[in-house]
N, C-alpha and C positions, 0 to 999 in steps of 0.2 A: 377485500376479495382474495388477497394472497394469504392472509392469516386465518381466514375461516376454515379452509380444508385442513390446515395444520392443527388448529384447535380440536377439530373432530378426530384427527389422527392421534395426537398425544393426550387429549382430554385432560390437560393441565398437569400431566405427570411426565417427568423426564425419564425415558427408558433408553433411548438411543442418543448418540452424539448430536444428531440433527434436532432432536427434541430440545436438548439443552441450548442449542443455538437460537432456536425460535423463542424459547422462554427468556433468554437473555435480552432479545430484542423487545419482548413485551415488558421487561423490567424497567426500561427507560427509552424514551424517544431519542436520547442522545447517542444511542449505539448506532454507529455507521457500518462497522464491520465486526464480525464475530466468528470465531473458530473454536470448536471444542476439541480439547486434547484429552481423550479418555485415558484413564489409568496413568495420569501424569500428576505427580505430587508437588509439594512445596519446594522440593530440591530441584525441580525441573526435569526429572527423569522418571522412568516407570516406577510407580508405587501403587500396588493394588488397592482398590477402594477409593482412590482419589479422582477428582474431576477438575481439570484446569480449563477455564474459559479465557480465551485471548480476545480482548476487546479494543477496537479503535474508535474513539468518540468522534462525532462530527466536529471538525475544527479546521481552520485554515493553516495551522502549524505544519511545518514541513514533515514532522514525524509525530503525529498526534498520540498522546498518551492519556489514559483515563485518570481522572482525579481520584483521590482516596474516597470521596463521597460516592462517586459513581461505582467504583469497585465494591464498596460496602452494600450499596443498593442492589446491585446485581447478585452479589453473593447471598444476601439475605433472601432475595426473591427465589433464587434457585434452591436454597436450603429447604424452602417450604414445599418444593415440588419433586425433589429427587428422593430416591429410596432413603429411609431413615438411617441406614447404615452409612450413607455417604453425606448426610446433612452437615456434619462437622468437617467434611473433607472436600469442600468446594473452594477452589482457589481462582481468583480473578486477576489477570495480569494484562499489561500492555503488550503490544506486538513488538517483535524485532523487525527492523527495517534493513533493506539492502539499498544503500545510497548509490544510485547509478549516475555516474558522471559521463560527460561527453567530451571527447577530444576532437577538435575539428579545425581545419584550415578553410576559411571562407573568403570568397571574393565578392565584394559588394558591386552592385551595378553602377554606383556613383562613389568614387573614392572619397569624395568630400563628406560622405555620410557614414564613414567606417565606424565611428564611435556609436552612432545611433543604431546601426545594424547590429553591432555586438550586443548592445543592451537589449534590443528586441529579441535576438536569438536566445540570449540567456533567460529572459523572462518567459519566452514561449516554451523552452525546455523545462524550466521549473514548473510551469503550469501543467504541461503535459505529464510530467512525472510525479505530480502530487498524488499520494496514495488514494485519496477520497474524491477529489474533484478533477483528476487528470484523465488521461486517455482521450481518444477521439470523440467520444460522446459526452465527456464531462462527468461521467459516472464513476470515475476512479478505476482502481485495479483490484482484482480479486486476490485472495491469498494464493500464493504459488504461481501467479500469472507472470510469465517471462517478458522481457523487453527485447524487441527485435531491432536490429540495426536499420532495417527498411522503414520502420516507424519513425525513428529518430531522424533519418535522412529526409523524410518527407516534411517533418516539422521544420528542419533547418532550411531546406530549399524553398519552402513555401513562405518563409518570412519576408516581409516587405523589404525591397531593395537588396535582396540577396541574388547575385547573378548565378553563382554555383558554388559548390564545396569541393575542394580537391581531395580531401581525406576526412573521413569520419570514423571514429572508433568509440566503443563503449568501454568504460572502466569502472571497476569497483576497487577502491584502494589502489594498490599497485598492479592489480591484475587487469590486463587488456583483453577484451573480447571482440572478435572480428564480426560475428554474425548475430549473437544472441547472448543475453545475460540470463542464465537459469536462476529460478527463484525457488527456494525450499517451500514445500506445501504449507508451512505454518508461518511464513514471513510475507512481508509486503514490500513493494517497490517504494522508493522515495527518491527525491532529487538529490544528487551528490554535487561535488564541485566540478565545474566545467572549465576546460582549457580551450579557449577560443582564440585562434590566431587569424587576424584579418590581413589578407594579402591584396596587393593592387595589381590588376591586369594579369596578362598571360606570362608564362615563363619565357 
């Protein structure tokens, strides 16, 4: 139902960036996310006549990358549908990821379960931040979709046996974010390293 109108629109030819994205999905059922970077060449910057397709394959890996075989299949398929002048200038690449880590101080409702609570919170955060299977609906994250502190706070505080969290911060590398981690339009969220401190009782 979703592909029918697209087929009618592009009629098997890649004219716009959206056409290239739909054709990449048609090339293989393993394509989970795709973004077209028009006029982007093999060097990764603007090169007239080139088309770069960024593909994330269906995978449980923390930062899924397409195999050489999948890249070849998509490239060959697109080469048959793009204008002849671009047929030899189709590039398929894996996405860049922004690994979002969480720094939090957590108070468990039962001090004796501190280790279990830490493991649960870490697992829940990693699951939520998975680029393809994360998010609230389990459908993953779109290219360029930011991560908000309110979303992460909800995941932490809803974890079994968490009483409350004193402090929650988002981090990417050494950079700390108080409210939101912005994501470039051509990159995807992924789970980073988390710093979880378990505290017992009130100050």
